[in-house]
LUMGU-657996 format. One line per field, with one value per residue (C-alpha): residue number from 0; residue in three letters; chain; z, y, x. Coordinates in steps of 0.2 Angstrom, whole numbers, plus 5000, padded with zeros to 4 digits. Layout:
i <- [NUM; ...]
aa <- [Ala; ...]
ch <- [A; ...]
zz <- [Z; ...]
yy <- [Y; ...]
xx <- [X; ...]
//
This chain:
i <- [0; 1; 2; 3; 4; 5; 6; 7; 8; 9; 10; 11; 12; 13; 14; 15; 16; 17; 18; 19; 20; 21; 22; 23; 24; 25; 26; 27; 28; 29; 30; 31; 32; 33; 34; 35; 36; 37; 38; 39; 40; 41; 42; 43; 44; 45; 46; 47; 48; 49; 50; 51; 52; 53; 54; 55; 56; 57; 58; 59; 60; 61; 62; 63; 64; 65; 66; 67; 68; 69; 70; 71; 72; 73; 74; 75; 76; 77; 78; 79; 80; 81; 82; 83; 84; 85; 86; 87; 88; 89; 90; 91; 92; 93; 94; 95; 96; 97; 98; 99; 100; 101; 102; 103; 104; 105; 106; 107; 108; 109; 110; 111; 112; 113; 114; 115; 116; 117; 118; 119]
aa <- [Unk; Unk; Unk; Unk; Unk; Unk; Unk; Unk; Unk; Unk; Unk; Unk; Unk; Unk; Unk; Unk; Unk; Unk; Unk; Unk; Unk; Unk; Unk; Unk; Unk; Unk; Unk; Unk; Unk; Unk; Unk; Unk; Unk; Unk; Unk; Unk; Unk; Unk; Unk; Unk; Unk; Unk; Unk; Unk; Unk; Unk; Unk; Unk; Unk; Unk; Unk; Unk; Unk; Unk; Unk; Unk; Unk; Unk; Unk; Unk; Unk; Unk; Unk; Unk; Unk; Unk; Unk; Unk; Unk; Unk; Unk; Unk; Unk; Unk; Unk; Unk; Unk; Unk; Unk; Unk; Unk; Unk; Unk; Unk; Unk; Unk; Unk; Unk; Unk; Unk; Unk; Unk; Unk; Unk; Unk; Unk; Unk; Unk; Unk; Unk; Unk; Unk; Unk; Unk; Unk; Unk; Unk; Unk; Unk; Unk; Unk; Unk; Unk; Unk; Unk; Unk; Unk; Unk; Unk; Unk]
ch <- [A; A; A; A; A; A; A; A; A; A; A; A; A; A; A; A; A; A; A; A; A; A; A; A; A; A; A; A; A; A; A; A; A; A; A; A; A; A; A; A; A; A; A; A; A; A; A; A; A; A; A; A; A; A; A; A; A; A; A; A; A; A; A; A; A; A; A; A; A; A; A; A; A; A; A; A; A; A; A; A; A; A; A; A; A; A; A; A; A; A; A; A; A; A; A; A; A; A; A; A; A; A; A; A; A; A; A; A; A; A; A; A; A; A; A; A; A; A; A; A]
zz <- [4853; 4863; 4868; 4852; 4855; 4873; 4869; 4855; 4866; 4880; 4867; 4861; 4879; 4884; 4901; 4916; 4921; 4934; 4929; 4919; 4917; 4910; 4896; 4903; 4919; 4910; 4900; 4917; 4925; 4910; 4911; 4929; 4922; 4905; 4904; 4885; 4876; 4859; 4862; 4867; 4855; 4852; 4864; 4877; 4875; 4877; 4893; 4900; 4896; 4906; 4921; 4921; 4920; 4935; 4944; 4940; 4946; 4963; 4966; 4973; 4962; 4971; 4967; 4949; 4947; 4956; 4944; 4929; 4934; 4939; 4922; 4913; 4905; 4911; 4897; 4886; 4887; 4896; 4886; 4897; 4892; 4901; 4903; 4899; 4906; 4902; 4908; 4924; 4915; 4900; 4891; 4898; 4885; 4890; 4886; 4875; 4887; 4886; 4904; 4897; 4889; 4873; 4884; 4891; 4908; 4917; 4915; 4930; 4925; 4926; 4936; 4923; 4922; 4905; 4912; 4921; 4932; 4928; 4940; 4958]
yy <- [4627; 4641; 4650; 4660; 4665; 4669; 4680; 4689; 4692; 4699; 4711; 4717; 4720; 4729; 4720; 4728; 4724; 4711; 4704; 4690; 4678; 4660; 4657; 4640; 4648; 4659; 4644; 4634; 4648; 4649; 4630; 4631; 4639; 4632; 4614; 4616; 4632; 4628; 4634; 4651; 4666; 4677; 4690; 4677; 4670; 4688; 4690; 4674; 4679; 4695; 4686; 4672; 4685; 4694; 4678; 4672; 4689; 4688; 4669; 4663; 4656; 4639; 4640; 4644; 4630; 4617; 4622; 4621; 4604; 4597; 4600; 4593; 4610; 4610; 4598; 4613; 4625; 4640; 4656; 4671; 4687; 4704; 4712; 4730; 4745; 4743; 4749; 4741; 4734; 4724; 4724; 4710; 4695; 4690; 4707; 4714; 4729; 4735; 4728; 4721; 4704; 4701; 4695; 4713; 4707; 4715; 4705; 4695; 4693; 4711; 4716; 4728; 4738; 4731; 4729; 4716; 4722; 4713; 4721; 4715]
xx <- [5129; 5121; 5137; 5137; 5119; 5122; 5137; 5128; 5113; 5124; 5132; 5115; 5109; 5125; 5124; 5132; 5150; 5151; 5168; 5172; 5158; 5159; 5147; 5144; 5138; 5126; 5119; 5118; 5107; 5096; 5093; 5087; 5071; 5072; 5079; 5078; 5082; 5075; 5057; 5062; 5059; 5073; 5066; 5063; 5081; 5088; 5077; 5084; 5102; 5099; 5092; 5105; 5119; 5112; 5110; 5127; 5134; 5126; 5130; 5146; 5159; 5156; 5138; 5141; 5154; 5143; 5128; 5139; 5146; 5129; 5122; 5137; 5141; 5159; 5165; 5168; 5183; 5176; 5174; 5175; 5167; 5167; 5150; 5149; 5138; 5120; 5102; 5095; 5080; 5075; 5058; 5047; 5047; 5029; 5021; 5034; 5036; 5018; 5014; 4998; 4995; 4986; 4971; 4970; 4976; 4990; 5006; 5010; 5028; 5033; 5018; 5012; 5028; 5034; 5051; 5061; 5076; 5092; 5104; 5106]
//
């Protein structure tokens, strides 16, 4: 269900090339922080895709496969995608890239920078 959204987000974000990455692996890493993905806004979803792609790229193949299997996401046929060159940061989903929350406080998620690093 989420694989098409993940693929679309990866294309929109022009994520860096880490080699072939299984979409189930991206979804699995997204679910570590978000057991359900339905509540995410489009911006939050894109942010989570970027973070999951970076995490999958630095994790070992065994770690990625174990996570996918533990979440039961290995039941589908893997769809491999190649990530392409991209910026090193994406706008913070919590503050919208401003570095300041609606309350006027500095965003703790991006520490006021307005961006989240996505490359290792």
